[in-house]
C-alpha positions in Angstrom: -240.9 -54.9 -12.8 -240.1 -56.1 -9.5 -242.5 -53.4 -8.2 -245.4 -55.2 -9.8 -244.0 -58.6 -9.2 -243.0 -59.5 -12.6 -240.2 -61.3 -14.2 -239.4 -61.4 -17.9 -240.8 -64.7 -19.7 -237.5 -65.5 -21.9 -240.2 -68.2 -23.9 -241.7 -65.2 -25.3 -238.3 -63.5 -26.0 -238.7 -61.4 -23.6 -235.4 -59.5 -23.2 -236.1 -56.0 -22.4 -233.9 -53.0 -23.8 -232.8 -51.2 -20.8 -229.9 -48.8 -22.4 -231.7 -45.2 -22.8 -228.7 -44.1 -25.3 -230.0 -47.0 -27.6 -233.5 -46.0 -27.2 -232.9 -42.4 -28.1 -230.3 -43.9 -31.0 -233.4 -46.2 -32.2 -235.5 -42.7 -32.5 -232.4 -40.9 -34.6 -231.8 -43.7 -37.2 -235.4 -43.9 -37.9 -235.8 -40.4 -38.2 -239.1 -40.1 -35.8 -240.9 -37.5 -36.2 -243.9 -35.6 -35.0 -246.0 -36.3 -37.8 -245.0 -40.3 -37.8 -246.9 -43.0 -36.9 -244.9 -45.6 -35.3 -245.3 -49.3 -35.0 -243.5 -50.8 -32.3 -243.9 -54.9 -31.6 -243.2 -56.1 -28.2 -243.8 -53.3 -26.0 -242.3 -55.2 -23.1 -242.0 -52.6 -19.8 -242.5 -49.5 -22.2 -239.0 -47.9 -22.1 -238.8 -47.6 -25.9 -242.7 -46.8 -26.0 -242.4 -44.1 -23.7 -239.9 -42.5 -25.8 -241.7 -43.2 -29.0 -245.0 -41.2 -27.1 -242.9 -38.1 -26.9 -241.4 -38.1 -30.2 -244.1 -39.3 -32.4 -247.6 -38.4 -33.7 -249.0 -41.8 -32.8 -247.8 -44.9 -31.8 -249.2 -48.4 -32.0 -247.8 -50.6 -29.6 -248.6 -54.4 -29.4 -247.9 -56.8 -26.8 -248.6 -60.4 -26.0 -247.9 -60.6 -22.8 -251.2 -59.5 -20.5 -248.9 -59.7 -17.6 -247.5 -56.3 -18.2 -250.9 -54.6 -18.5 -250.6 -52.5 -15.3 -246.8 -51.8 -15.7 -247.4 -50.2 -19.2 -250.4 -48.3 -17.9 -248.0 -47.1 -14.9 -245.2 -46.3 -17.5 -247.1 -44.7 -20.2 -249.8 -42.7 -18.0 -252.1 -40.7 -20.2 -249.5 -40.2 -23.1 -251.8 -39.1 -25.8 -251.5 -40.8 -29.0 -250.7 -44.4 -27.5 -252.4 -47.2 -28.9 -251.9 -50.6 -26.7 -252.8 -53.9 -28.7 -253.1 -57.1 -26.7 -252.1 -60.0 -29.3 -249.5 -61.9 -31.1 -248.0 -59.5 -33.6 -248.2 -62.3 -36.3 -252.1 -62.7 -36.1 -253.5 -59.0 -35.3 -254.3 -57.3 -38.7 -251.8 -55.1 -38.6 -253.4 -53.7 -42.1 -255.9 -52.2 -40.4 -254.4 -50.0 -37.9 -255.4 -46.7 -38.0 -253.7 -44.4 -39.1 -251.6 -46.6 -41.1 -247.8 -47.1 -39.6 -245.0 -44.9 -41.5 -242.2 -46.0 -39.0 -241.2 -49.8 -37.4 -239.2 -49.2 -34.3 -239.0 -52.2 -32.0 -236.9 -54.6 -29.8 -238.4 -57.2 -31.8 -238.9 -60.7 -29.8 -236.1 -62.9 -31.6 -238.6 -65.8 -32.5 -241.0 -63.4 -34.9 -238.2 -61.0 -35.9 -237.6 -62.4 -39.4 -241.3 -63.0 -40.4 -242.5 -59.8 -38.8 -239.7 -57.8 -41.1 -240.3 -59.6 -43.8 -244.2 -59.5 -44.1 -244.4 -55.5 -42.8 -242.9 -55.1 -46.2 -245.9 -55.8 -48.3 -248.5 -55.9 -45.4 -247.8 -52.5 -44.5 -246.9 -50.4 -48.0 -247.1 -46.9 -46.5 -244.0 -47.9 -44.0 -241.1 -46.0 -45.0 -238.7 -47.0 -42.6 -237.5 -49.5 -39.7 -235.1 -49.5 -36.8 -235.2 -52.7 -34.9 -233.1 -54.6 -32.5 -232.7 -57.9 -33.2 -230.2 -61.3 -33.1 -227.2 -60.5 -34.5 -227.1 -63.3 -36.7 -230.5 -62.7 -37.8 -229.3 -59.0 -39.4 -226.5 -60.6 -40.8 -228.8 -62.9 -43.1 -231.3 -59.7 -43.5 -228.1 -58.2 -45.1 -226.4 -61.0 -46.8 -225.5 -60.8 -50.1 -225.7 -63.1 -52.9 -223.0 -65.4 -52.4 -222.9 -65.3 -48.6 -224.0 -68.6 -47.0 -226.4 -66.7 -44.8 -227.9 -65.3 -48.4 -231.3 -67.0 -48.3 -234.9 -66.3 -49.0 -235.7 -63.5 -46.0 -232.3 -61.7 -47.5 -234.2 -61.5 -51.0 -237.3 -60.6 -50.1 -236.5 -58.0 -47.4 -233.9 -56.3 -49.7 -236.2 -55.8 -52.8 -238.3 -53.6 -50.6 -235.3 -51.8 -48.3 -232.1 -51.2 -48.3 -229.9 -50.8 -44.8 -229.1 -47.4 -43.9 -227.4 -48.1 -40.3 -225.9 -51.0 -38.4 -224.4 -51.3 -34.7 -223.5 -54.3 -32.7 -225.1 -54.2 -29.3 -223.8 -56.2 -26.2 -225.6 -58.1 -24.0 -225.3 -55.8 -21.0 -228.1 -53.5 -22.4 -230.7 -56.1 -21.7 -232.5 -57.2 -18.9 -232.6 -60.5 -18.3 -229.2 -60.7 -20.7 -230.0 -62.7 -23.6 -227.4 -66.0 -24.9 -226.7 -64.8 -28.1 -225.6 -61.3 -29.4 -227.8 -58.4 -31.0 -227.5 -55.8 -33.7 -229.4 -52.2 -34.4 -230.4 -51.9 -37.6 -232.3 -49.6 -39.7 -233.8 -49.7 -43.2 -235.2 -47.3 -45.6 -238.0 -48.5 -48.2 -236.9 -48.4 -51.9 -239.3 -50.6 -53.5 -242.9 -52.1 -52.9 -242.6 -55.3 -50.9 -242.4 -58.2 -52.9 -246.1 -59.4 -54.4 -247.3 -63.4 -53.2 -245.9 -64.9 -56.6 -242.5 -63.7 -56.3 -242.6 -64.8 -52.6 -243.7 -68.1 -53.7 -241.0 -68.6 -56.1 -238.2 -67.1 -54.1 -239.1 -69.8 -51.0 -239.3 -72.2 -53.2 -236.0 -72.1 -54.9 -234.1 -71.9 -51.7 -236.2 -74.6 -50.1 -233.3 -77.2 -51.4 -230.8 -74.8 -51.7 -228.0 -77.3 -52.7 -229.8 -77.9 -55.7 -229.8 -76.0 -59.2 -233.1 -73.7 -59.5 -234.0 -75.5 -62.7 -233.9 -78.7 -60.5 -236.0 -77.2 -57.7 -238.7 -75.0 -59.7 -239.1 -77.8 -62.1 -239.9 -80.5 -59.1 -242.5 -77.9 -57.8 -244.3 -77.8 -61.1 -242.2 -75.4 -63.4 -241.0 -76.3 -67.0 -237.9 -77.0 -66.3 -236.9 -75.6 -70.0 -238.6 -71.7 -69.0 -236.8 -71.8 -65.9 -233.5 -72.7 -68.0 -234.3 -69.9 -70.6 -235.1 -67.3 -68.0 -232.0 -67.8 -66.2 -230.3 -67.9 -69.3 -231.6 -64.6 -70.3 -230.6 -63.1 -66.8 -226.8 -64.2 -67.4 -227.0 -67.0 -65.3 -225.6 -70.6 -66.6 -228.6 -73.2 -66.1 -226.5 -74.5 -63.1 -227.0 -71.8 -61.1 -228.2 -72.3 -57.5 -230.8 -69.8 -55.5 -227.5 -68.2 -54.0 -226.1 -66.7 -57.0 -229.4 -64.7 -58.1 -229.4 -61.0 -57.0 -232.6 -60.1 -55.2 -233.8 -58.0 -58.7 -233.0 -61.4 -60.5 -235.2 -63.2 -58.2 -237.8 -60.7 -59.1 -237.3 -61.0 -62.7 -236.8 -65.0 -62.5 -240.5 -65.2 -60.7 -242.2 -62.6 -63.4 -240.9 -64.1 -66.4 -242.2 -67.9 -65.3 -245.5 -65.7 -63.9 -244.8 -68.0 -60.6 -246.7 -69.6 -59.5 -248.2 -70.4 -63.0 -245.4 -71.7 -64.9 -245.6 -71.7 -68.3 -246.0 -75.0 -69.5 
């Protein structure tokens, strides 16, 4: 980067992974093979991208910062099967990537990690696994169990589609520049389809005011309080249950019972 006169833009969440051991670990835990199509979001200086290019059949590398174009071109050279997509990953039509990604392996920019991870479970149904570097607290939220203060809508939506298979806490010294927060490398494998739109809306509405009961929160959003209470009772929960009391599968069953976002009237 110095040779190209570049400095990381921390406003874009640019903390580049420089530890090749962690790069290799990411590929191993993701199970990257020559038949895989890997999506990497936040290609940065291309350290992980180059490793993915050697291991996978195809790599879709997404990068927002066009300043990095000459650096990526130098690092990747004429590596076959690598497609660099310039733009915001949250706005690019990732569903249209051809061939469709089977794995997501990335050092995710902190500011988009949770929405990207959650949305990838339903936007990219061909994904069978994920291995991503994220802020440690974000990893805690994704894997939090019911009753945990960190358990929320992202926990539910991600866990409906994925189960964690690996986690390692990572020190700040493996990044350039060093971030001000700790990180974790986490891997997941798919265990079900991504949550449909109605379920996502119900879960997010339920957690919008997490200190209130689900009956009151969904009722205030247009749901029939009696129907919500009946659905909770059928799931074995009291009518005073709050959203953090329900497991991901209970949230799924609740949304389906209510036919959210068209609650029974």
